[in-house]
Structures are given as structure tokens and as C-alpha cells.
N, C-alpha and C positions, 0 to 999 in steps of 0.2 A: 483418482484422488484419494488420499489416505492419511494416516498418521504413522510416523516412523519414530523409533527410539532405539537406543542401544549404547554400547561401549566398545572401546579398543584399549587394550593393555591389561595386564595382570594386576591383581590387587590382593591384599591380605584381609579384605573384609570377610567376616564370617557368614554374611548373608548369601545364600546360594545364588548362582547366576540366574537360574530360571525364575527364582522368586523376584529378583530385581527387575528382570525384563517384564514379568507379568504386571508388577506394580507400576512400572513406567508406562506400559501401553495401555493399562487400564484407565489411566487418566485421559486418553485420547480416543475412547470409544466413540465419541460424537464425530470424529473425522472419519471413522471407518466401522460402521455398525454391521457390515455384511460378513466379515470373517476376521479371524485373528490368527497370527503365527508367530512362533519364536524359534531362534536357532542360537546355540551357544557352543563355543569350544573353549579351549584354554586361554585364548587371546582375545576373542571377540564375542560379543553377544548383539544379535539383531532382533528387533521385534517390529511387528507390523499389524496395523488395524485397517482393514480393507473396505473401501468403497467401491463396489464392483461396477465398472463402467465399460472397460474394454476387455475382451476375452474372459468372459465371467466364468467359463468352465475351467480353464487351465492356468489362469493367471495368478494363482496364489503366491504369496510371499511370506517370509524371505525366500529368494530363489537363488539356486546355484546353477553354474555352468555344468556341461555334460560330465566332467570328471570331479565335480565337487570341489575344486580348488579356488573358485571365485564365488563369492556370495554378494547379493544385493538386497537392500531394502529401499523402496523407491516410493516417493509421493509425487503425484502430478501426472502430467501426460507429455509424451513426445509425439507431436502431432504429425511429423513427417516420417513416422516409423514404417509406414507401408512402403515408401520409397527406399528407405535405408534397408529394409528387410529384402526387398526385391534385388537390390544391388549385391547384397551379400550372398543371396541364393545363386545369383549369376557367377559369383566367384568360388562357388563350391560349398558354402556353408549350409548346414541343415538345422532346422528349428523344430523344437518339440511342442512349442506353443504358438499362438497367434497374438502374443502380447507385445506391447512396446517394452516391457520389462526386460524381456529376453534379447530384444534388439540392443538395448543399453549393454547388457552383459557381453554379448558377442562383439560389438564394436569396441568395447573396452579391451577385449582379448587381442584385437588387432592394433589398436591405437594407444592403448593405455589412458592416462588422464586426458589426453588430447581429444578423446572421443567427444567431449562436451562441445567442441567447436562445430560438430556436425548436427547437433540437435536443434530442431525448431520446436521449442515447447516451454511449458511451465513446469519446473522440476525441483526437487530437492531430493538428493539420495545419498546412500553411504555404500561403499564397496569395500570388501576385504579380499585381497589378493594374497592367498597364502604362499603362492609360488615365488612372489617378489617381496613377500613380508612387508606389504604396503597396505595402508588403510586410506581411503579417500572420502571426502565430503565434497558435494558440488551443489551449486545453486544456480537457477536460470538467470538470464541476462537482465531482465526488468525487475527481478525480485518479487515475483507473484507468489511463490511458495516459501514459507519461512523455514528456517533451520537454525537452531541454537545449539551451543556447546559450552562445556566447561570441563575442568580437570580437578580431580581429587584423589589422593591416595594412589597416584601412579596410573590412573585411568583417565581417558578422555571420554566423557559422556556426551551424547547428542540426542536431540529430539525435535519434533515439529513445534512443540510448545514448551514453554518454561516449566509449566506445572509438572511435565513428566520428569524433568531433570531434578525437581525437588523431591522425587521419590527415590533418587539414588542415595546410597549410604554416605552420610557426611555432608551433603549438599543442603544448605539453608538459604533462605532468602533474606537479603539485607539491601536496603535502598542504596543506590549509587547516586550521591548528591550531584555529581558532574552531569550524569544523564538527566536528572530531574531539572537542572538549570538549562540544559540544552532544549528539553521539551518546553519549558516555560519561556524560552527565547524564540525557538524556530519551529516548534511543534513536534520535532523528532530528535532522537539521539543521533550523534555523528559516528560515522565509521561503524565499528563492531560493538559499540557500547549499547547496553540495554538498561532499564531501570533497576536491574538486580546486579549488585556488586559482584564481580568475578564470573558473571554469565555473559557470553558473547553471542552475537548473531553473525553468522557468515554472510558478508555482504554480497549483494547481487553480483553475477558474473565473476564469481571467485571459486576457486577450488582450495580445499585443505588437504595437504598430503602429510601423512604421519608414518613413521617408520623408525628404524634403528638410529637414524641420524637426526631425529627430532621431528619437530612440526614446522611446516612451511604453509603460509596462506598467500595465494597470488591470484591476480586476475587473469582471465582468458578472453576478455572482451571489454571494450570501453566505448562510451559515447564520445564522438568528436564531431566537429563542424568545420566547414571551410573558413579560411581567413576572410575578414570583413570586406577586403578589397575584391574578393572573388565573387562577382555577381552573375556568374553563369549558372543557368538553370540546368542542372545535370550536365548533359553534353550539348547544351545550347539549343535544345528543342523549343518549340512554341508552347505557349501556355496551354492551349487546347490539347496538344499531344501529351503534355505532362499530366494533365487532369485524366486523360484516357488511360494512361499507363498506371496511375494511382488507382483508378477504378478497377482495372484488371487485377492489381496486386492485392487490393482489399478483398476482391472477390475470391482470390485464391487463399488468402489468410483465413476468410470466413469458411471456405469449403473444407479446409483441413481441420478446422475446429469443430465441424459437424460430425467427425468421426466418432462413432459411439455405438455401443450395443444396447443402449438404452435411450429413451426419447430426450431430445434436446429442446429447451425452451429459450426464451429471451426476456431480458428486462427492458422495459419500454418506458423511459422517463418523459418523453415528449420533446426532448431536445434533438439536435442535429445528429449527434453521434450514435446514440442507441437506435434512433429511427433508421439511419442508414444501415446499420448492421442488421437490423431486423428485416429491412426491405431486401437486402442481399440474401438473407436466409430464405425469404419467401421465393425469390427467383431460383435459388439453388435446390430447394426442397418444396415445391408448390403444394404439397399436401397441407392439411390443416395445421397451422402454426399456433403454438401456445405461447401467449405473452403474459407478462406480470408487471405490475407497477405498485408504487406506493402513493397515497394521496394524503393530503392534509386538510384539516378543517379551515385553517386560516389562508385566505387568498394570497398572503405574503409569501407562502411557501409552496402552495399547491399548484401543479402544472397539469391537472387532469384534463382540462379542455384540449390541450395539445395531445395528450395521450389518446383520447378518444378520437381525435381527427386521424391519428395514425392507425388506429384500430379499424376505422371505417375504410381507409384507404387501402389497407392490406388484407382486411377481412380475416383478422386473427381471432382466435378463441382467447378472450382476455378476461382476467380477473385481477383485482386489486385489494390492497389492504389500507384502510384508513387509519392513520396514526395521530393521535391526539397528544397534547402536552402531557396528560395524565398518563398515557400509555408509555411515554418515554421515561417518565419518572419512575413508573412501576418496574420496567425491565432494566433500568440502568445498572444495578448492580450486577446482573447476570452478563450484561454486555462487558463491563470491566473485567469480569472473571475471564472472558475470552480475549479481550485486547491485551491483557496482561501489561498494560502500561497507562499512565494517565493520559487523558485526552482533554482538549480545550474546547471542543464542541460536541454536542449531542448527536450529530449527524450519523454516526454509526448505528444508534438505536433503531430508527425506522428500517434501516437495512437489515438489521437482525430480525425484526418483525416479518419483513418481506421474505427472507429466506425460509422462515418457519412456515409461511404460507405456501411457498414453493414445494417445500418438503411435504407438507400435508396434501398438496395437489398431485403427489406421486412423481415429481421430477427430481432428478439428481444433478443435472447439468443445465446451466443458463449461458448464453453469450451476453455480453454487455459492451457498453461503449467506452469503458475507461481507457485512457491513454491518448485519445484524440487532441485533448486540449495541450498536452505536454508536446506531442509530436508535431502538430500543425498550428500551434499559436493561438489557442483559444481562450486562455485565461484573461480575465479583466485586468490583472496585474501587468500584462504585456501592453495593453492599451494605455493603462494609467502611466506606466513608465515612459511611453513614448510622449504623451502629453506633458509629463513633468519635465523631460529632457528638452522639449520644444520650448517650454516656458523658461527653463533655467538658461537657455542660450541667449535669451533677451529678457534679463529679469525685470527691466523697467516696462515692458509691454503689457498694459492692461488688457488688450484684446487677446492676447495669448492665454492670460490667466483665466479668461472667461470660459475656455474649453474645459476647465475643471468641472464645470456645471454639467457636462455631458457624460461624465463618469457615473456609474452605478445607478441607472434610473430605477431599479428595482429595490433601492433602499431609500424609502421616503424620508426616514429620519435623517439620513445624510443630505439628501436633496434640499431639505428644508433649512439647512444651515446657511449662514451668511457667507458671502464671498470671502471676507477675511478669515473666517473659521477654515473654509476649504483651502485657502493658501497656506495657512499654518499647519493644517492636518496633512496635506500632501507634500510639504516640505520641498519647495521648488527652488532652494538655494543653490546657486551656481557651484558652491564649495563641495557639494555632495557628488557632483558629476564624476569625480575621480575615484569615488569609492566603488569597488567592484560589486558591492551589494547594493547599489544605488536604487535598483527597482524595488527592493524590499524593505528599505529604510522606514517608511511610514508604518508598515505592518509590524515589523519587528520592534519599533518603538512602543507600538500599542501593546503587543504581546508581552514585552519586557516590563510594562507597568504592572503586570500580575505579580511580578516578583517582589513588589513592595509589601506582599503579605508573607514573605519568608520569615521564618523566626530568626532571632538574634543568633541562636546557635548554628542554624544553617548558613546564614550570611557569613558568620566566622569561618565555617568549613570551607566556603567557597571564596574566601578572601584571595584576591589576586588572579582569579580565573576569569576569562572573558570568552564566552561561547563564540561571538561574532568573530573574534580574532582567530579562534581556532578554525572556524569555517573558511575564513580568508586564507588561512595557510594551506588548507586542504585543496584549494583550487588548482587546477593543472597549469603547468607553465605557459601553455599556448591560450589560456582563458582570455587574456588581455588582447589578443589579436582577433578574437571573434567579434561578430556584429553583436550589439547589445541584446538584441532579441535572442540570438544563440546562446548568449551567456545566461539569459533568463530561463530559456528552455532547459539548459544544462542543470541549473539549480533545482528546477522543478522535478525533472526526470531522475536526478541522482538522489535527492534527499526526500522531498515531500511525497513523491509517487511511491516508492517502496516503503518509506517509514510510516506513512499515514493512510494514503488512498488505498493502496493494495493490501495493506495490513489491517488497520482498525476498521476501515470501511469496506474491506474486501474479504480476503481469505478468512479472517478470524470470525466475522459475523456470519458469513455464508456457510463455513464448515462447522460452526456451532450447531447447525441443523442439517449437516451432511449434504450440503449443496456445493457443487464445484462451478466456480465462475471461470468463463474463457473469455479472452480479450484479443480480438483480431487486430485492434490498433497496436497491440504490443508485440505483434510478430516482429522479430528483429529486422527483417527485411523492410517492413513498413517504417520502422524507427529510423534505420539507416537512410531510406528513401527521403524521409521528411527532413533529416539532418542536412542532406545535400541541397535541399531546396533553398534558393535565395530568400531572404526575409520578406521581400516585397510580394512574394507569392503566398506568404502565410498571413501577414498583417498587411492589408491593402488600405492605407490611410487609417481609419478605425474599424475597418471590417475584418473581424478575426476569421481565421481558417478559410481564407479566401479560396485557395485552390482545392480544398476539400469540398467546399460548397459547389465549385465548378464540376467536381466529379460526381456530386450527388443530385445535380439539377434534374436528370431525367428519371430519378428513382423516388423522389419524395414530392409531396405537395409543396407549392411555393411557400405557403405559410410556415412550413417546417424547415425547408431549405434555407430561406432568408431570415429565419428567426434569430435575433441577437441572443448572445449567450446569457442564460440565467443560472447561476451556480446552484447546485444542490445544497439546501440549507434546512434546518429544522429548528424548532423552539428550543432555547437554551435555558437560561435561569428560571424562566417562567414554568418550566416543567417540574420544578421543585418547590415552588411557592404558592401561596394561596390556599383556598379551601380544599383542592384536590391534591395537595402536596403529600408525597409519600413520607410516612412517619421516619423512615430511616434517614432521610436528608437532614432533619432537624437533629437527630441523634449524632450522625456523623460529624456535623458542624458544630455541635455543642462545644462550648470552651474546654470542658474537661477532656473530651476525646481528642480535640485539636492539640491540646497541650500533651496528651499521652503520646501522640505519634511524634511530636517535636519538630514538625517541618514548617509549621505556619504559626504566625502570631494570633493567639486566641481572640484578643480584643479587636483586632483589625478584621478578622473574619467575622466576628460578631457584628460589627458595623456593616460589613458587605452583605450579610444575610439580611439585616433589617432594610438596607437600601433596595435590594432585589425584591423583597416582599412588600414594598410600600406602595406598589402600583404606578410609581413614577417611571419615567423613561430610564432604561438601563443601556449604557453605551457599550461598544465593542469590548473595551478593556475589562470592565466589570463583569460582563457576560463570560468572557474567557477565563477570568480569574475565578468566578464562582464554579464553573464546570470543571476547571483544572484542579481546584482545591478539593471539590467534592470527590472526583474520580480518584485522586491521590489518597485521600482518606479511606476510600473504599478499597483501593489496592492494598493499603497497609493492613487493614482488617483482614483481607483474604489471604495475604501472602507472607507478610513480614513476620518472621518468627523471632527476630533479635531486635531488642530495643536499642535506642541510641544511634548516633550518627558516626559512622566510621570516618577516620581521617584518611582521605584518598589523595593521590597525586592528581595534579591538574594536567598531566601529561596526556596527550591524545592516545586514545585506545587504538 
């Protein structure tokens, strides 16, 4: 795991190439504190900040092939590099190192850009092939590792984080209003957009090829599901056999993610997913296992009782960090400096603190349970959509509507609402059934409410643009033929997972403290296995992740294996109000500061701040609006060097 940066193409900038590379990679020292390297010639410059995990002695980068005609700078891991290396040696190839980096180089020599189809891993890399005069960027299938790029003065610049691009000559930060609107609608930008105008993110499972004929960005893998009418489980096997196969596949995905020349630990949340991965780690490596968790003072968020049960069951060496609302408020600006985008929840902050604790404990690598909810149907929105569809099919049925009371038992504020409120909030209108975004309409409507705080200038800039319309246009042609659960899994896996979960809650807050997260559930073999399962094996009535629970039954205590999903959450607006409120929050949300950035209406924000600080109940919309506005204001202070709102096309990026 590392930080990469560089450029492709000649430029008339007077700044020396090595100076540019040193400045760019200098901003990424947190991603790779163990070593630094640069390489430059007339057409290409590569820089690398290394977090040494595999082949510590000889894996330095940038790395060249034997004759120096192909260069690479690589961030991430190729977990099946051992098998790929063995196969290539059998074909007569020789290796100078034991690194996965050289495996990428040599397989590229054999296959060109198609080499990415052979990799099982989390990666972002750049390759310069002087023989073919081709430059290549590539990103892993699930979007675990970030990769950004932009063009200026005839050069294509790339980096692991935006802050490195801003060190390139002529590159400045301006807000992209379309991306901001998308984040305040769906939590994430769409396609290659980022909050920074003219700076793009290479989408997951894509490669960028640049050469004399221009630049091409194309996918090499995509998520797909069987048609709704296809109810066969894989090849027709029984449920028990499928659970056994899933168990074996997850063990193998975990096994290859334990490959490391440094110790590997685990995040233990107390839920099914991280507990199962930790239990598999214990089976695969019975020696003392190190686990880490985050705790909260408030019982509404804390899961420490379940964490402690797993620690006892597996006899792990365990430590945790307790995160208070005041802690979240204090560290929030630093979190935004690393997420490099507005966020609508504070949930990344406790994970930022957790990775700091992991780093202080001497660990560079942890396995976690991310991806299970997307792949095996674990999110509450899946149950919610099933209940809403059931109600919408018979809109006059009062008995069906009572099922709404069974949703979100861990949200007392919602549970205490009247039946009439629940019916209005969950929108069970039959007319909505035809909308491909049916499952997400209640939450999109809630999130969109935060846009009521947009300034008149921003509203004018966005006039005529509809983020949800663009999302609908981006859906694949076969989307309508999939089962509703498959449609919902596609939306989660394609958008929220890489755009928020793996980014703001994953790579960015972990690598802020030089910690690499690995995710067995996001092994592409596991993703494809889960996609082929019929929905009834994932969501059995209202029991989420049914087949995964079957696979886990012999590995986990019953209280964990049968435990209902409790989403990871953290205190939101209360982290910035009251007697322990950090001073910067009031400063960032003061009318003059809000007016200066020009994105929000100062008076409306002032009223929101008073409401959130009054001690009265704060609902979902106001919490998201508060955190979203505050994080945007912080982002503006940290990055935006140009004032005013650029006029941009609403055309999809």
C-alpha cells in the first residue's frame, strides 16, 4: 500500500520534472512513510511513497522491467501474485524480486493492458511502455484504491489523492457544482466526477490508455446479475451445499489476504461480517491474533458488548479506542483534509481515530468486513424496500402497513413516530413502483432536503440539472430485467460502496495513518458468487444475508451469527454543538464565512445551527445538512483557491 503520482506528456512548464514529482509525492507521505522514489524522462514522470508490506528488501518503486523499457508505480496489493509468479516461472520467465509489483510488470509484457483481468487484488497503478509509446492507468474492480487524474498544458497528471495534483504547475482547485449537487442528493459523485472541477477519478474496474492517438477510458469488468425469472441457485445445488462452497471461497479470499511480510490484524465491530472474517483468520493462523475496535459512550452507537463476546470466543489480543462526540468534533477538519470531499455523516471520524490507534500499535495491515452487505443483501434498505413493495401492491391494506413498524429497531426516534408518519416517510405509493430508484426514494428525498440550504447563486448555476435523472440514465440496459434486490445491490455496489464506504470510511481515513485495509468480501470471485445467488438465499423474508449466516453458523457464537444488522453510525451534529463544541465549527458556519464561499444561504445556515444547538430533537435531514454544509465549508477553506462559482455543463462526466 502506497501513494503514487506522476505525469505523462511533454510540457513547456519551466518547473523541473524532478521538482514537480517531489512536490506531488511529498503530499502523500502519510500513504508511504517507509521509502520514496522518483523517475523521470522526456515523456513520463513517476513518483512513489512506499508503505513496505510485501518484499520489503527489493520491492522499491518506481520499478522497471529488465531492459528498462517499461516502468510502473503501483499502489495496493495483487493477492494472487504468488500463483501468477509461479505460472510465469513455469513458462520460463525470471524474476529479480519477490514483489507483486514485478508480477504486474511481467504480466503486462505478456498481455498488455488485458493483464488487469488476471489480478485478484486492490490496486491502482500507472505503466509507461516506451516500446509501444503507451501510458496506462488501472484501478481495481471494487474501487478499493483511489486514482485521480487531470490534464493541463499538454500533460496528463495522476495521483492517489487530489492534494498531489494541486502541486502540479497550473492546477488549481475549484468547486464542481454538479458534483456537489450529486453528493447532496446521493452522497457520492457520479461517474468520474469529483468535487474539484476538471479533476476526474478513474472509475472502478476501468483502465485509461493514452498514446499518440489520444486518451481512451474503458471498463475491463462489470457487475451483473441473472434475470429475475432465473431462480436457479448457481447450478441448481442445494442451499447447504451452496453455503459450504461460500464458506470455502471466503476462506480462500481471507487466506490470500493474509499474505504479508508484516503482521496482519483485524477490525472487529461485533457484527456478523467482521466477526466471520476474524474467525476465519483465527483458523488460518492460530497464533495470537490482534484485533481492534472502536467504542462509543452512547449506547445508541456502541457495540462493545458484541465485540467483547467475539474476543472471548476467539481469544484474541484486543484493544479499542473510545470515541466521544467531542473527539469527532476535534478531528473533523483533519478527516476532511483526507476525504477530500464533503460528507453527510461523521462516521469516517471514529475510523480515522481507530487507524491512528492501529498505527500506534505497530500494525500496517488489517482485514475488515466491508462488502458483505452489498454482496449478500445485508443493508436495511433492502428489507425496507421489500416491505414498501409489499405495501404498495395492496395500498388499502392496513395490516401490511403495520410491517413498517418492524423497520429500524435501533432508531428509537423513528420507532416512536405515529403510523401515519411512518406511512408518509416510507412513501408506499403504488405510483413509485415503476421508478428504478424505488428503493432509495425515501432517503433521496430526505437527503435532497439538505439542498434547501443552497445559495441563490448555486441554485442558478444548477438550474435545469437533475442528479437523479442522470443516475437513471446511467443504469445498464438490462437493469430492468433484474430482480429488485439485484437492482438495489447494483446501486449500492456501483455507487455508494466505492464513492463513500471504501473512500471516506475506508482507504482515506486508514491511509491517513499508514494503515492498509483488506476486504475478503470484495474478492471479485466472492462478488460474482454472490451476484449469481437467487435473492431468496440473500434476503429470506426479512432475514438479511441468509446464506452467509448459514456459512457462518459453525464459526461464530449464535448471538453473533443470528444478530440482526446494526449499521455503523456515529454522533452527527451533536459533535459540533454544546459546551464541548470545537471553536472552528462556529467560525466555519458564521454568516460571513458562509457568504464568502458562496455555496449556502447564510441566514438559513444560521437557523440550522441554532436548531441543532438547542438541545431539541434533530432529524435525519437536518443532521445531514449540518454535517454536509460544515464539511463543505472546511473543504473550501482547505482547498479552493479560486472564488466564485464556475458555469459548468450539466452533461454527465
